[in-house]
C-alpha positions, 0 to 999 in steps of 0.5 A: 468856637473852639472845641477842647478835647481834654482826657478826663485824669482820673485814679493811676496817680492814686493807684501809685500813691498806694503802691508806694506806701506799701512797703515803707508805710508800715515803719510811717504808720508806727512812727506817726502812732506815737504823734497822734493826740486823741485818737485811741489806744489800739491793742498791738499784737506781736504775732501781727506786727511780725506777720505784716513785717514778713508780709511786706518784705515778701511784697517787696521782694515781688511775691504778693501772694506769699505776702496775702497768706502771711496778711491771712494769717496776721487777720486770723490771729486777731481778728478783731485788734489787726487795723494795719494787717488789714490796710495792707491785705487792702493794698494788695488787694488794689495791687490785684485790681480786686476794689471791692475786696479792697474796700471790704479790708479797709472798712474793718482797718478804720473798724479798728482804728477810726483814727488810721488815716493811712487806710482813709486815704486808700479808702478814698482813694477807692472811692473814687475809682468805684465812682463815689466822689463826695464819699472819697472827699469825706475820706481824704477830709479824714486823712488829712484830719488825723495826720496826713496834713503834709501828704502831698497825694492825698491833695492831688487825690481830692483835687480829683474827686472835685474835678469829677465832682465839676468843682474845679474852685476847689480842685484848683486849690488842692492840686496848688496845695500838693505843688506846694508841699512837693514841687515836684509831684509830676501827679499835680502839674499833670492833673492841674494841667487837664482841669486848665485843658477842660476849662480852655485854659489852654498857655497855661495849660501847655506850661502845666505839661511842658512841667510833668514831661520834664519830671517824667518823661515816660508818662504818655498821658503828659504827652496827648494834652500837651498835644490837644494844648499845642493843637488848641493853640494854633501849634500845629507842628509841636501837636503833631511831634507830641502826637507821634511821641505818644503813639511810640509808648505801649497804649492800648490799641483805641487809643492809638487808633484814636489818637493817629485819627487826631493824626490825621486830622492835624494833618489835613488842618483840620484841627481837634474838632473831633468827637470820640469816646474810649481809651483815649478820651479818659487815659490821662490817668489810670482810668476806665482802661488803666494806660500809662 
């Protein structure tokens, strides 16, 4: 019986999406605010807006502490009417690995603006990283409903939530929808390939990981997962080459040991029937032990 040692994706792709939104999300939020019908009117505050813009500028310059201070001032100026400031402070908390603080700020942002799709998407990511996929799906649904129906990242992350719950048909649908919206999304291809790998659909997984490597040759996890697909299909030399490539990346010590153990087995003709846990097993996305 074929034993597939696959690497279950988690949330690093979601985190990447959040970081990318930090620089442009405020403008996007402003542009979309006027397009949303049936949304409550959110009282704008010029002081809050000015300090949010200052925070974004400081963040873009790499000064996270100064950005956080500017957002603290924005919130102090209007603690009950600063949803965008809470939202961006939450993103900074996430960048610093402070999930609980981020969740608290996102709750505030949504309380003050119940039709804030970016905040729902961000909170869904946090809930997913905290192991609460059911609640995450609810938030992703809200994000899609309130204005992000054309955002591939939301479908990717909802797909990850379904993946965590072993609802594979819905996960596949979301990854495919993301690719429909963005055919060059390495994140969507990676997660679709990981899903195929778990299901034993090795040829389809291999094609997906080929695409990931083409789009993002620096994604270490794609080489590891592609090696598993190669090995499962009996292409030992190709699997070994991908594992050797994987070991050239800055991965954790445990991941190195596990990859080396698998490499030795393949070189010895023993296949991938290997029961390992830890960094290597959960590393395709930024999981409990983040490793790109």
